Structure formats: structure tokens, C-alpha cells
N, C-alpha and C positions, 0 to 999 in steps of 0.2 A: 829144373826147367822143363824137362820132358813131362813130368807129372802135371804141371800147370798147363802146358800145351795140350795134353790129352784131355784135361778137364774142360778147357775152353772149347776144344773141338767137339767134345760131347755135348756141351751146352748149345753150341751153334747148331749141331745136328738135331738136337731136341727142339729148338726153336723153329728150325726149318720144317720139321715134321708137324709141329703145332700149327704153323702157318698154313701148311698144306691142308690140314683137316678143317681149319677155320674157313679156308677158301672153298672147300667142298660144301660146307654147310651154307655159306653165302650163295653158292651156285644152286644148290637144291632149293633154297628159299626163292631165288630169282625164277627158277623153272616153275615153281609152284604157282606163280602168278598166272600161268597158262594151264598147268596140269593138276594143280591142287595137292595131289597125294604126296608129292615130294616134300611138302612142308612137314608132314609127319616124319618122313624119313630123315629130314634135316635135324629135327629136334631129337630124334633117337640117336643119331650119330653124335650130336652135341653131348648128350648125357653119357654115352658110352666112352667117348674119347676125352671127356673132361679130366679124369685123373691123370692123364698123360700130359696135359697142358698146365696143370696146377703149379703155381709158383713162377710162371713165366709171364711176360707182358701180354702174351696172346690170351691168357686167361680172361682178360677184360673183354675180349671179343666174344668168347664163349658166353660170358654173362650177358653181354649186349644181345646176342642171338637168342638167349633164353627169354630175356625180357621182351624182345620183339615178338616171339612166339606167344607167350602167355598173355600179354596185353592185347595183341591183335585177336587172339581167341576170345578174350573177354568182350572187347568192343564188337566183334562180329556177332557174338551171342546177343548182346544188347541190340544190335542192328536188326537181327532176325526177329527178335521178340517185339520190336517196335515197327517192323515193316508194314504192318497193317494200317498204321497212321502216317504213312509216307516218310516221316522223319527217319525211320529205320534205314531207308535207302541212302540218305545223306550220311548217316553214321557208317554204313557199310562202305560207301565210297571213300569217306575220310580215313577209315581204317586201312583200306587198300592203298591209298596214297601214302599214308604214314609208314606202312610196311616197305613200300618202294624207297622212301626216304631213308629208312633205317638200313636197308640192304646197301644202298649206294654209299651212304656215309660210312658205314662199317667197312665195306670192301675197299674203299679209297684209303681209309686210315690203315687198314691191314697192309695194303700195297705200299704205303709210305713208311711202314715199319713203326707205326705209332699205336699206343694203347688207346682204348676207347675212353678211359677215364684218367684223370690226372694223377690219382693216387690209387694203389691197390685197395680194392674193396670200396672205393668211393662210388656213390650212386649218381 
């Protein structure tokens, strides 16, 4: 019985640690809406801490955060490249709003103790 309790205690502390790091990344992403550079810090933290969260439900948040970063980078690049024809500004604005949505949705799900996807590895 003590072995089971120790294992479940270890899992609980591992998940708490994973939630803490996911929260840090969401916070860095949110701050980046004003300061910019923390977006890069957030994705670096995500990649560095990913091995620690692998196999937990919090892993889905790390994948969500990665997709948020890479897709927003892609759409921002498209927006910058098309800014000379005004449509780029709409793309940049849409990408900015989309990032806000992803931060809010992810952070709320994390706070509620829910994974971002219904099944591990689901897109």
C-alpha cells in the first residue's frame, strides 16, 4: 500500500510541476502581446521542459503551445510579406487575435485540469 501511495504522490507532484511550467509558458505568451520577446522565451521553455511533461495530460498543453507559436509565426510572416497590399495588416491582426484566443482557451483548460485534446496525440 505504501508503494502505491508513493507512486501516486510522485505522479501528483509530477503533474503539479508540469502544470506550473505550462502556466509559465502561457504567461510568457500573454506578456509577449506587449513585449514580444517573451514569445521566444516561452517557446524555448516549452521545448526544454517537454521531456518532463511527456506522458501526462499536460503534454497536450505543450503541444497546443507549440502549434500556437509556429502557426502564428507562419501567419505573421505571411502578413508581413503581404502588408504592402493592405491585406497583410488584416492577416497580422487576425493572427494576433487568434493567439489571444489560444492563450485564453489553453490557460482556462489548464486551470480546469483538462487536456487540450480528447485523446493523447489527437490533433
